[in-house]
C-alpha positions as CSV (number, residue, x, y, z in Angstrom):
1,M,-1.5,58.0,-8.9
2,N,-2.5,53.9,-8.3
3,F,-4.7,51.9,-9.9
4,P,-6.2,49.3,-8.9
5,R,-4.7,46.0,-9.9
6,F,-7.5,43.0,-11.3
7,P,-6.2,39.7,-11.2
8,N,-5.0,38.3,-14.1
9,R,-6.5,34.7,-15.8
10,Q,-4.4,32.2,-13.6
11,Q,-5.3,34.4,-10.5
12,R,-8.8,33.9,-11.3
13,N,-8.3,30.3,-11.8
14,Q,-6.7,29.7,-8.7
15,R,-9.2,31.3,-6.8
16,K,-12.2,29.7,-8.3
17,A,-10.1,26.3,-7.4
18,S,-9.9,27.3,-3.9
19,W,-13.8,27.8,-3.9
20,H,-14.8,24.5,-5.3
21,L,-11.9,22.8,-2.8
22,R,-14.0,24.3,0.2
23,W,-17.3,23.2,-1.7
24,A,-16.7,20.1,-3.5
25,A,-13.8,18.7,-1.7
26,P,-15.6,16.9,1.6
27,T,-18.4,16.0,-0.5
28,L,-15.9,13.7,-2.3
29,L,-16.0,12.1,0.8
30,V,-19.8,10.7,1.0
31,A,-19.7,10.4,-2.7
32,A,-16.5,8.7,-3.0
33,F,-17.5,5.6,-1.0
34,G,-21.1,5.9,0.0
35,L,-22.1,3.3,-2.7
36,T,-18.7,1.1,-1.6
37,A,-20.2,0.8,1.8
38,W,-23.3,0.3,1.4
39,Y,-22.5,-2.5,-0.8
40,L,-20.2,-4.1,1.5
41,S,-22.2,-3.4,4.8
42,D,-22.9,-6.8,5.6
43,R,-25.2,-7.9,2.3
44,P,-24.2,-11.9,1.4
45,T,-23.3,-11.2,-2.3
46,L,-22.7,-8.3,-5.0
47,P,-25.2,-7.5,-7.3
48,D,-24.6,-9.5,-11.2
49,S,-22.5,-7.3,-13.1
50,S,-24.4,-8.4,-16.5
51,H,-27.7,-6.8,-14.9
52,A,-26.0,-3.8,-13.6
53,S,-27.5,-1.7,-16.5
54,S,-31.1,-3.3,-16.1
55,E,-31.0,-2.7,-12.0
56,P,-31.5,1.7,-11.1
57,L,-28.8,2.0,-8.0
58,R,-30.7,2.3,-4.7
59,W,-28.6,5.5,-3.3
60,K,-30.3,8.6,-2.9
61,L,-30.2,11.6,0.0
62,E,-33.6,12.9,1.9
63,F,-33.3,15.8,3.7
64,E,-36.2,15.4,5.5
65,P,-36.5,12.3,8.0
66,G,-39.2,10.1,7.5
67,T,-39.2,8.0,10.4
68,P,-38.1,9.6,14.0
69,V,-34.2,10.0,14.1
70,A,-32.8,7.0,16.2
71,T,-31.1,7.5,19.8
72,I,-27.3,6.6,18.9
73,Q,-25.0,4.9,21.3
74,A,-21.1,5.6,20.6
75,H,-18.8,3.5,21.5
76,D,-16.5,3.0,18.6
77,P,-16.2,5.6,16.1
78,E,-15.2,3.4,13.4
79,A,-18.2,1.7,13.7
80,L,-20.2,4.6,13.5
81,V,-18.5,5.8,10.8
82,R,-19.4,2.7,8.6
83,Q,-23.2,3.2,10.0
84,I,-23.5,7.0,8.8
85,Y,-22.5,5.1,5.1
86,Q,-24.9,2.2,5.6
87,H,-27.4,4.7,6.0
88,L,-26.9,7.0,3.4
89,G,-26.8,3.9,1.3
90,D,-30.3,3.3,2.5
91,G,-31.6,6.7,1.7
92,D,-31.8,7.8,5.4
93,R,-29.9,11.7,5.2
94,A,-31.0,12.2,8.6
95,Q,-30.2,9.4,10.4
96,A,-26.6,9.7,8.6
97,L,-26.3,13.3,9.5
98,E,-27.9,12.8,13.3
99,T,-24.7,9.5,13.5
100,A,-22.3,11.8,12.0
101,R,-23.5,14.3,15.0
102,V,-22.5,11.8,17.6
103,V,-19.4,11.0,15.9
104,A,-18.2,15.1,16.0
105,T,-19.4,15.8,19.2
106,Q,-18.7,12.7,21.2
107,F,-14.9,12.1,19.2
108,P,-14.1,15.6,18.6
109,T,-10.2,14.6,17.9
110,F,-11.8,12.2,15.2
111,Q,-10.8,14.1,11.9
112,L,-12.7,11.9,9.9
113,G,-15.8,12.3,11.7
114,Q,-15.4,15.7,12.1
115,L,-15.1,16.1,8.1
116,L,-18.0,13.8,7.2
117,Y,-19.9,15.7,9.5
118,A,-19.2,19.1,8.1
119,D,-20.1,17.5,4.5
120,L,-23.3,16.5,5.3
121,L,-24.4,19.7,6.8
122,N,-22.9,20.7,2.8
123,I,-25.1,18.7,1.5
124,S,-28.2,19.2,3.2
125,T,-27.9,23.3,2.8
126,H,-26.6,23.3,-0.5
127,L,-24.1,26.0,0.5
128,P,-20.2,25.9,0.5
129,V,-18.4,25.0,3.9
130,Q,-18.4,28.8,5.9
131,G,-14.7,29.8,6.7
132,A,-11.9,31.6,5.7
133,D,-10.7,31.1,2.0
134,L,-7.9,28.5,1.8
135,E,-4.6,30.3,1.2
136,L,-3.2,29.2,-2.5
137,D,-0.1,27.9,-1.0
138,A,-1.7,25.8,1.2
139,Q,-3.9,24.1,-1.2
140,P,-1.9,21.6,-2.1
141,S,-1.3,20.6,1.9
142,A,-5.2,20.7,2.0
143,L,-5.6,18.6,-0.5
144,R,-3.2,15.9,0.2
145,R,-4.6,15.8,3.7
146,L,-8.4,14.9,2.2
147,Q,-6.3,12.3,0.0
148,E,-5.5,11.1,3.5
149,L,-8.9,11.1,5.0
150,L,-10.5,9.7,1.5
151,L,-7.9,6.9,2.3
152,E,-8.6,6.4,5.9
153,A,-12.5,6.1,5.4
154,K,-12.0,3.8,2.5
155,R,-9.4,1.2,4.7
156,R,-12.0,1.7,8.0
157,I,-15.2,1.0,5.6
158,T,-13.8,-1.7,3.6
159,R,-12.2,-4.0,6.1
160,P,-12.5,-7.9,6.6
161,S,-15.5,-8.2,9.0
162,P,-14.8,-10.1,12.1
163,Q,-17.4,-13.0,11.3
164,E,-15.1,-13.1,7.9
165,L,-12.2,-14.4,9.9
166,Q,-13.4,-16.4,12.4
167,G,-11.8,-19.8,11.7
168,Q,-8.7,-18.2,10.2
169,V,-5.5,-17.6,11.3
170,P,-2.2,-15.9,9.9
171,A,-0.8,-18.2,7.3
172,S,2.4,-17.3,9.3
173,V,1.5,-18.9,12.3
174,A,3.2,-22.5,12.2
175,F,3.0,-23.7,15.9
176,L,2.1,-21.9,19.0
177,A,2.3,-23.3,22.4
178,A,-0.6,-24.0,25.0
179,D,1.1,-21.3,27.2
180,Q,1.7,-18.8,24.3
181,P,-1.1,-16.2,26.0
182,Y,-1.1,-14.3,22.4
183,I,-0.1,-13.6,18.6
184,A,-0.7,-10.7,17.0
185,A,-0.6,-9.6,12.7
186,V,-0.4,-6.1,10.8
187,D,-1.8,-6.1,7.3
188,A,-0.5,-2.7,5.8
189,S,-2.3,-3.0,2.9
190,K,-5.7,-2.5,5.1
191,S,-4.4,-0.5,7.8
192,R,-5.6,-3.0,10.2
193,L,-3.9,-4.7,13.7
194,Y,-5.6,-8.7,14.6
195,W,-4.9,-9.3,17.9
196,F,-5.4,-13.0,18.9
197,A,-6.2,-14.7,22.5
198,N,-4.2,-18.2,22.1
199,R,-6.9,-20.8,22.8
200,T,-4.8,-24.2,21.6
201,G,-5.4,-26.9,23.6
202,E,-2.9,-29.7,24.9
203,D,-3.5,-31.4,22.1
204,G,-1.8,-29.1,20.1
205,Q,-4.2,-28.0,17.6
206,L,-4.2,-24.5,16.9
207,K,-7.1,-22.3,18.0
208,L,-6.9,-18.7,17.8
209,E,-9.9,-16.2,19.5
210,L,-9.6,-12.9,17.4
211,I,-9.9,-10.5,20.4
212,K,-9.5,-7.3,19.1
213,E,-9.2,-5.9,15.3
214,T,-8.6,-2.2,14.8
215,Y,-7.4,0.1,12.5
216,V,-3.5,1.5,12.8
217,S,-1.2,3.8,11.0
218,V,2.4,2.7,9.7
219,G,5.2,4.6,7.8
220,I,4.9,7.4,5.9
221,N,7.1,5.9,3.4
222,G,5.1,3.0,3.5
223,V,6.8,-0.3,4.3
224,G,10.0,-2.6,4.1
225,K,12.1,-0.5,6.5
226,V,15.8,-1.0,5.2
227,K,17.8,2.0,6.9
228,E,17.6,4.1,9.7
229,G,14.8,7.3,9.0
230,D,13.6,6.3,5.7
231,G,10.2,6.6,7.0
232,K,8.9,3.0,6.5
233,T,7.2,0.4,8.9
234,P,9.5,-3.0,8.9
235,L,8.0,-6.3,7.6
236,G,8.7,-9.4,9.3
237,V,8.0,-11.4,12.4
238,Y,9.2,-9.7,15.6
239,F,8.3,-10.1,19.3
240,V,6.7,-7.8,22.0
241,Q,10.1,-6.6,24.5
242,R,8.8,-4.1,27.0
243,K,5.7,-1.9,27.9
244,L,6.2,1.7,28.5
245,P,3.4,3.8,30.2
246,G,2.0,7.0,28.6
247,A,2.7,8.8,31.4
248,T,6.8,8.3,30.9
249,L,6.9,9.6,27.2
250,P,6.1,12.5,25.5
251,D,2.7,13.2,24.1
252,L,3.1,12.3,20.7
253,F,3.1,8.2,22.1
254,G,-0.3,8.8,23.8
255,A,-1.4,6.2,26.1
256,G,1.8,4.2,25.8
257,A,3.8,1.9,24.1
258,L,5.0,-1.9,23.5
259,T,8.5,-2.4,22.2
260,L,9.6,-4.8,19.2
261,N,12.7,-6.1,18.6
262,F,13.8,-4.4,15.3
263,P,15.7,-5.2,13.6
264,N,15.6,-8.8,13.9
265,A,18.4,-11.5,13.7
266,V,17.6,-11.8,9.6
267,D,17.8,-8.1,9.7
268,A,20.9,-7.4,11.4
269,M,22.4,-10.1,8.7
270,R,21.1,-8.3,6.0
271,N,22.7,-4.8,7.1
272,K,19.2,-3.3,8.0
273,T,19.5,-0.5,10.1
274,G,17.0,1.4,12.7
275,S,15.4,1.6,16.4
276,G,12.8,2.7,18.6
277,I,10.1,0.4,16.3
278,W,6.9,0.1,18.5
279,L,3.5,0.0,18.6
280,H,2.0,3.3,20.4
281,G,-0.6,5.7,20.9
282,T,-1.7,8.8,19.3
283,P,-0.9,12.4,20.4
284,S,-3.9,13.8,22.5
285,A,-4.8,16.4,19.6
286,Q,-5.6,13.1,17.2
287,Y,-8.1,10.2,17.5
288,S,-6.0,8.3,14.8
289,R,-3.6,9.2,12.3
290,A,-3.1,8.7,8.5
291,P,-2.8,5.3,6.9
292,E,0.9,6.2,6.6
293,A,1.5,8.9,8.9
294,T,4.7,7.9,10.9
295,D,8.3,7.5,11.5
296,G,7.8,3.4,11.0
297,C,5.8,2.6,14.1
298,V,2.5,1.5,14.2
299,V,0.5,3.7,15.6
300,L,-3.1,3.0,17.3
301,S,-6.0,5.1,19.1
302,N,-5.3,6.0,22.8
303,T,-8.6,3.6,23.8
304,D,-7.4,0.6,21.8
305,M,-3.6,1.1,23.0
306,D,-4.6,1.4,26.4
307,E,-6.6,-2.0,26.1
308,L,-3.6,-4.0,24.9
309,L,-1.2,-2.5,27.7
310,R,-3.8,-3.2,29.9
311,L,-3.7,-7.2,29.1
312,P,-1.6,-9.4,31.2
313,G,1.2,-11.9,29.8
314,W,2.1,-9.4,26.9
315,R,6.1,-9.8,26.7
316,M,7.2,-11.8,24.1
317,T,3.7,-11.9,21.9
318,P,4.8,-12.6,18.4
319,V,4.2,-9.7,15.7
320,V,3.9,-10.2,12.4
321,I,3.7,-7.4,10.2
322,A,3.4,-8.0,6.3
323,D,2.4,-5.8,3.2
324,K,-0.7,-8.1,2.9
325,L,-1.6,-11.2,5.2
326,D,-2.3,-14.6,4.0
327,W,-4.7,-16.6,6.1
328,M,-5.7,-20.2,6.1
329,S,-8.1,-22.4,8.3
330,D,-6.9,-23.0,11.8
331,S,-7.2,-26.8,11.0
332,Q,-4.9,-26.5,8.1
333,T,-0.7,-26.8,9.3
334,S,1.3,-24.8,6.4
335,S,3.4,-27.2,4.0
336,A,6.7,-25.3,5.4
337,Y,6.4,-26.3,8.7
338,K,5.3,-29.5,7.7
339,S,8.7,-29.7,5.9
340,F,11.0,-27.8,9.0
341,K,9.3,-29.7,11.8
342,P,11.4,-33.1,11.5
343,T,14.6,-30.8,11.1
344,L,13.9,-29.1,14.6
345,E,12.7,-32.0,16.3
346,N,16.2,-34.1,15.2
347,W,18.2,-30.6,16.2
348,R,16.3,-30.5,19.7
349,A,17.4,-34.8,20.2
350,D,20.7,-34.0,19.3
351,R,21.1,-31.4,21.4
352,Q,19.9,-33.1,24.3
353,N,21.8,-36.0,23.6
354,A,25.0,-33.8,23.4
355,D,25.6,-35.1,20.0
356,L,28.2,-32.1,18.9
357,D,29.3,-33.4,15.6
358,K,26.1,-34.0,14.1
359,L,24.7,-30.9,16.2
360,K,27.4,-28.5,13.9
361,T,25.9,-30.0,10.6
362,Y,22.4,-28.2,11.6
363,Y,24.5,-24.7,11.6
364,S,24.6,-22.3,8.4
365,P,28.2,-21.3,6.8
366,R,26.2,-17.8,6.7
367,F,25.5,-18.2,10.8
368,E,25.8,-14.9,12.1
369,R,25.4,-13.2,15.8
370,D,26.7,-9.9,16.7
371,A,28.1,-9.4,13.7
372,L,30.5,-12.4,14.3
373,D,30.5,-15.9,12.0
374,L,29.8,-19.3,13.2
375,E,33.5,-19.9,13.3
376,H,33.9,-17.6,16.5
377,W,30.6,-18.8,17.9
378,W,30.7,-22.9,17.7
379,P,33.0,-23.1,20.6
380,K,30.7,-21.3,22.5
381,L,27.5,-23.1,21.4
382,A,29.4,-26.1,21.9
383,Q,30.3,-25.4,25.4
384,S,26.8,-24.4,26.4
385,V,25.6,-28.1,25.4
386,A,28.6,-30.3,26.5
387,G,29.5,-28.3,29.7
388,Q,26.3,-29.4,31.0
389,R,26.2,-32.8,33.1
390,K,22.7,-33.4,31.2
391,P,21.7,-30.3,28.5
392,K,18.3,-28.5,29.7
393,P,15.2,-29.8,27.1
394,L,14.1,-27.4,25.2
395,E,10.1,-26.7,25.1
396,V,9.1,-25.2,21.7
397,V,7.1,-22.0,22.5
398,S,6.3,-20.8,19.0
399,V,6.9,-21.5,15.2
400,L,6.6,-18.3,12.7
401,H,7.4,-18.5,9.4
402,W,8.1,-15.8,6.8
403,N,9.0,-15.8,3.5
404,D,10.3,-12.5,1.2
405,G,12.0,-14.7,-1.2
406,E,14.3,-16.4,1.3
407,D,12.0,-18.7,3.6
408,T,12.7,-18.6,7.4
409,M,11.4,-20.1,10.3
410,V,11.3,-18.3,13.6
411,V,11.6,-20.3,16.7
412,T,11.4,-19.6,20.3
413,M,12.3,-22.1,23.0
414,S,12.1,-22.4,26.5
415,E,14.8,-24.0,28.9
416,S,13.3,-25.4,31.8
417,S,14.9,-26.9,34.8
418,G,11.9,-29.0,34.9
419,K,11.8,-27.3,38.6
420,D,10.5,-24.4,38.5
421,K,9.5,-23.2,34.8
422,R,8.8,-19.6,35.8
423,Q,12.7,-19.5,36.1
424,A,13.5,-20.5,32.4
425,G,15.0,-18.9,30.1
426,F,14.2,-18.6,26.4
427,L,16.3,-19.0,23.1
428,R,15.2,-18.0,19.9
429,T,16.8,-19.3,16.4
430,Y,16.1,-18.4,12.7
431,W,16.1,-21.1,10.0
432,Q,16.5,-20.7,6.4
433,K,16.5,-23.0,3.5
434,E,19.6,-23.7,1.6
435,E,19.8,-26.2,-1.4
436,G,16.1,-27.4,0.0
437,Q,17.8,-27.8,3.8
438,W,17.1,-26.1,6.8
439,K,19.9,-24.6,8.6
440,L,20.4,-22.2,11.1
441,V,21.3,-19.2,10.5
442,F,21.0,-17.4,14.2
443,E,20.9,-18.6,17.8
444,G,20.5,-16.3,20.9
445,P,18.8,-15.5,24.0
446,A,15.3,-14.3,23.5
């Protein structure tokens, strides 16, 4: 005779945990960030912590609407997520629930929005989320996905507002010529991409206009790429090379891609390996990906990626990828650029005058291009200058500063014949500080 087998204590606890995960996990999404969002939502200051104990928290959930629910216009799901937390912080559960319903309806592939909607329905009914039990062996992956959504929610609702960044530019931007249309910057710690239009005038006073700031995903193992397949996004200064329409790519890349020049010259000198680092869209089944979920690319929603692909003049846009961006006023000039600019101007003048003896003093013994050293390249570099009746003048297009323990300046210049600037070639140089002096470690076509 076969007797029924009763679950032991461990199995009962596992099943209990599974039930609680179905019940409690979604509500964590509201509880964990509701107050944070309310405090960060366009209020000028945080309350004084010294009085925190004497002031009750203005946080409540009302399950019946006190006023008619407002009509919601759905344009950007992230803005609606912030509205949801704002409504919860103000105690207006009915409006929060209606906003969540709009997110879930209008953006069905936006998983964070779906979870928020289920969460609010769960709270309002006081019942567990209905559905099949979570398989015991699936709990770790379910919990991991919940943690990813929690982090995504935090990154979205605590990002600096565009108003906070007015008059600010990434500190890596040293100089942009008026004819360089854009510059972009990625802050991995905040899962944000910032795309600026260059409004610099002929006077050279740097002025950038933030025309796009959006949530992005980076490598599944974070940032700081060293080798092929390490699941990390590279850190440094890169440039857009090509546009790849989505119709020519697998669904993984969504609306399309802008390719970057990883590994750059300094990456190659450091023996970093890898390829195919792109800005690209998301698969059709996903509105967005977790903050750290890619093989190393920077991934945007398809809506945002499509906007970038439609911009004119995107080629050679500098893209700074940082673990955490530093910012400065657009009226400032970085001290690093101030120290570097005289060296750059002297090098350009000596090159224009074809003074080879002086010119060679600017090059570092560590100079490297295509894994070959200065001894190999100097005859070719000298010939490119001395072989011309008059060397083409170099016009500086952009100067970007990067410091990761080594000070680096990345300078892109155009070589124009003066007759037709559309036929100009581009030269890129990398400079690093050696014993207090700026030296060329790479020179080659952009």
